[in-house]
ZAMARGU-4260 file (C-alpha; in steps of 0.2 Angstrom, whole numbers, plus 5000, padded with zeros to 4 digits):
<rodrens>
0) 5122/4835/5085 | 5111/4846/5075 | 5096/4857/5080 | 5079/4850/5077 | 5070/4862/5065
5) 5053/4856/5072 | 5058/4859/5090 | 5050/4876/5090 | 5034/4870/5083 | 5033/4856/5096
10) 5035/4868/5111 | 5018/4870/5120 | 5008/4885/5117 | 5002/4885/5135 | 5014/4896/5144
15) 5019/4890/5162 | 5020/4909/5167 | 5004/4919/5169 | 5001/4936/5160 | 5008/4950/5171
20) 5003/4968/5169 | 4995/4964/5152 | 5011/4956/5146 | 5012/4938/5142 | 5029/4929/5144
25) 5041/4928/5130 | 5047/4911/5124 | 5062/4905/5115 | 5070/4888/5110 | 5088/4885/5116
30) 5100/4882/5102 | 5113/4869/5100 | 5130/4875/5107 | 5144/4872/5119 | 5137/4882/5133
35) 5139/4874/5150 | 5123/4882/5157 | 5107/4889/5151 | 5112/4906/5159 | 5128/4906/5148
40) 5117/4903/5133 | 5105/4916/5136 | 5118/4929/5140 | 5126/4926/5123 | 5110/4924/5112
45) 5103/4940/5119 | 5117/4952/5119 | 5106/4967/5123 | 5100/4959/5140 | 5113/4961/5154
50) 5119/4946/5163 | 5113/4954/5179 | 5095/4955/5172 | 5095/4936/5168 | 5102/4933/5186
55) 5088/4943/5193 | 5074/4935/5183 | 5080/4918/5188 | 5082/4922/5206 | 5064/4928/5206
60) 5058/4912/5197 | 5054/4921/5181 | 5062/4910/5169 | 5053/4893/5167 | 5055/4879/5155
65) 5041/4871/5144 | 5038/4858/5157 | 5035/4871/5171 | 5052/4869/5179 | 5061/4884/5185
70) 5078/4888/5177 | 5092/4892/5189 | 5108/4901/5186 | 5118/4885/5186 | 5106/4873/5177
75) 5115/4863/5163 | 5111/4869/5145 | 5099/4858/5135 | 5097/4861/5117 | 5080/4863/5109
80) 5072/4866/5126 | 5058/4878/5126 | 5060/4893/5138 | 5048/4905/5144 | 5052/4922/5153
85) 5046/4939/5157 | 5053/4952/5146 | 5054/4969/5154 | 5060/4987/5150 | 5068/4996/5164
90) 5063/5013/5159 | 5048/5014/5147 | 5043/5032/5141 | 5024/5035/5141 | 5017/5038/5123
95) 5006/5053/5126 | 4992/5048/5115 | 4976/5038/5119 | 4968/5023/5110 | 4949/5022/5109
100) 4938/5006/5109 | 4925/5007/5096 | 4917/4990/5097 | 4917/4975/5109 | 4907/4959/5109
105) 4911/4941/5114 | 4923/4939/5099 | 4930/4955/5094 | 4938/4971/5101 | 4940/4985/5089
110) 4952/5000/5093 | 4956/5016/5085 | 4975/5018/5087 | 4984/5034/5088 | 5000/5038/5079
115) 5016/5032/5087 | 5009/5018/5097 | 5015/5000/5092 | 5002/4987/5091 | 5012/4973/5100
120) 5027/4973/5111 | 5044/4976/5102 | 5060/4985/5103 | 5060/4998/5118 | 5041/4997/5121
125) 5031/4983/5130 | 5018/4992/5141 | 5017/5006/5129 | 5008/4996/5116 | 4990/4995/5110
130) 4989/4976/5114 | 4995/4978/5132 | 4985/4994/5135 | 4969/4985/5130 | 4973/4969/5140
135) 4975/4980/5156 | 4960/4991/5152 | 4948/4977/5147 | 4955/4963/5158 | 4956/4951/5143
140) 4972/4942/5144 | 4968/4931/5128 | 4967/4947/5117 | 4977/4945/5100 | 4977/4956/5085
145) 4971/4948/5069 | 4980/4960/5058 | 4993/4974/5062 | 4997/4992/5056 | 5014/5001/5058
150) 5017/5010/5074 | 5018/5026/5064 | 5000/5023/5056 | 4985/5028/5065 | 4967/5020/5064
155) 4958/5004/5065 | 4965/4988/5073 | 4954/4972/5076 | 4958/4960/5090 | 4951/4943/5093
160) 4946/4938/5111 | 4944/4919/5110 | 4959/4909/5104 | 4948/4896/5096 | 4940/4909/5084
165) 4956/4918/5079 | 4960/4908/5064 | 4942/4911/5057 | 4945/4930/5057 | 4963/4929/5051
170) 4958/4918/5037 | 4948/4933/5030 | 4964/4943/5028 | 4973/4928/5020 | 4959/4926/5008
175) 4957/4944/5004 | 4939/4945/5010 | 4942/4961/5020 | 4939/4978/5013 | 4953/4990/5020
180) 4953/5009/5016 | 4967/5021/5021 | 4969/5039/5019 | 4986/5048/5017 | 4992/5065/5014
185) 5006/5066/5001 | 5014/5077/4989 | 5002/5083/4975 | 5006/5076/4958 | 4995/5084/4944
190) 5002/5071/4931 | 4994/5057/4940 | 4978/5051/4931 | 4967/5047/4946 | 4958/5036/4951
195) 4971/5023/4946 | 4976/5005/4951 | 4995/5003/4954 | 5004/4986/4955 | 5022/4981/4957
200) 5033/4967/4963 | 5040/4971/4980 | 5055/4963/4988 | 5065/4965/5004 | 5077/4979/5003
205) 5096/4978/5008 | 5091/4987/5024 | 5081/4975/5034 | 5068/4988/5039 | 5064/4993/5021
210) 5055/4986/5006 | 5058/4991/4988 | 5051/4988/4970 | 5059/4975/4958 | 5057/4977/4940
215) 5058/4964/4926 | 5061/4949/4938 | 5044/4942/4941 | 5025/4946/4942 | 5018/4960/4952
220) 5014/4954/4970 | 5006/4971/4977 | 4991/4980/4971 | 4983/4996/4977 | 4968/5007/4971
225) 4972/5025/4973 | 4960/5040/4972 | 4961/5059/4976 | 4950/5065/4990 | 4955/5083/4990
230) 4969/5095/4984 | 4978/5104/4998 | 4990/5116/4988 | 5007/5107/4988 | 4999/5092/4996
235) 4984/5081/4993 | 4973/5069/5003 | 4972/5052/4995 | 4961/5037/4997 | 4971/5021/4997
240) 4963/5003/4995 | 4976/4990/4996 | 4971/4973/4988 | 4987/4964/4994 | 4995/4967/5011
245) 5014/4968/5008 | 5025/4976/5022 | 5025/4995/5019 | 5015/4993/5003 | 5006/5010/5004
250) 5022/5019/5008 | 5032/5011/4994 | 5018/5013/4981 | 5015/5032/4985 | 5034/5035/4985
255) 5035/5026/4968 | 5021/5037/4961 | 5029/5053/4966 | 5017/5056/4980 | 5027/5051/4995
260) 5017/5051/5012 | 5020/5067/5022 | 5033/5064/5037 | 5038/5046/5031 | 5055/5043/5038
265) 5059/5028/5027 | 5052/5032/5009 | 5058/5038/4997 | 5074/5042/5007 | 5078/5033/5024
270) 5081/5046/5038 | 5094/5043/5051 | 5087/5033/5066 | 5087/5043/5082 | 5097/5036/5097
275) 5087/5024/5108 | 5089/5036/5123 | 5085/5052/5113 | 5068/5060/5117 | 5054/5055/5104
280) 5048/5069/5092 | 5029/5068/5091 | 5028/5084/5081 | 5028/5076/5064 | 5016/5060/5063
285) 5016/5050/5048 | 5001/5056/5038 | 4994/5038/5035 | 4977/5033/5043 | 4968/5016/5042
290) 4951/5024/5040 | 4940/5008/5039 | 4940/4989/5039 | 4924/4980/5032 | 4920/4961/5032
295) 4907/4948/5034 | 4909/4941/5052 | 4913/4922/5050 | 4906/4918/5067 | 4890/4928/5068
300) 4887/4931/5049 | 4885/4950/5053 | 4891/4963/5041 | 4905/4972/5050 | 4912/4990/5046
305) 4923/4999/5058 | 4928/5017/5054 | 4941/5028/5063 | 4936/5044/5070 | 4953/5052/5068
310) 4958/5064/5055 | 4975/5068/5046 | 4981/5086/5048
</rodrens>
């Protein structure tokens, strides 16, 4: 028996579990395997989740299949079955910085995100994410980001309220019809002739968290316009306008040009990752800011421009 590659796509997008505390249920598709029970499968597939946690979730009715039937500890394993469950973090530290809502109408919410706050739940943070904070604050369970920025980057993030309108907004980013402007503090480099346009071919690095540039093996797939805003001694404030949207594009390009972004823990040299239980250091935020986003609203036809009120140190 082999896994059905279309099973995940067939699974209903309508979760049988309601949003709770601003967090919607997570979902997965059970793989093919020799497990006797669904419980056994989940314990092996998710090694970072203790068996006792799965038992508690199931006893509380917090693991449901795609048909809305509760999954019990002794239920027989069924390959390709869609499973919904609440993901939780037992101890979640508060990120001591606040987001600001800059705009809201029937279609959009625009937030000004602080440094360190993830946009969506991932890793050790669920409640302490921009999406969940906004869902709780605005009581809008349907809220979804139409683009993302790294947790270390501050600035503008746009959310869609209505699921039926989401693709119209996301299409603007896919078709490069959005003007994005960033600011960054990096090393000064007098040899750079600015303004300039920089392009390169970016590929996944050997380390899954990083990207790198590849030379001589294909056409460029990333492009950024770069300008100098002001000199600051050994550092400078730069304006960055990405045309493409590759992962870590601005950080990779700045490092390649000899103007690495201040406090970047990955480029040009990856710093050791702190232990998950180590206190977070908030004293050195990545000096990268999503200053503005500008586009023609595909629903209302209005010209939209949203500008962050934050500033880099």
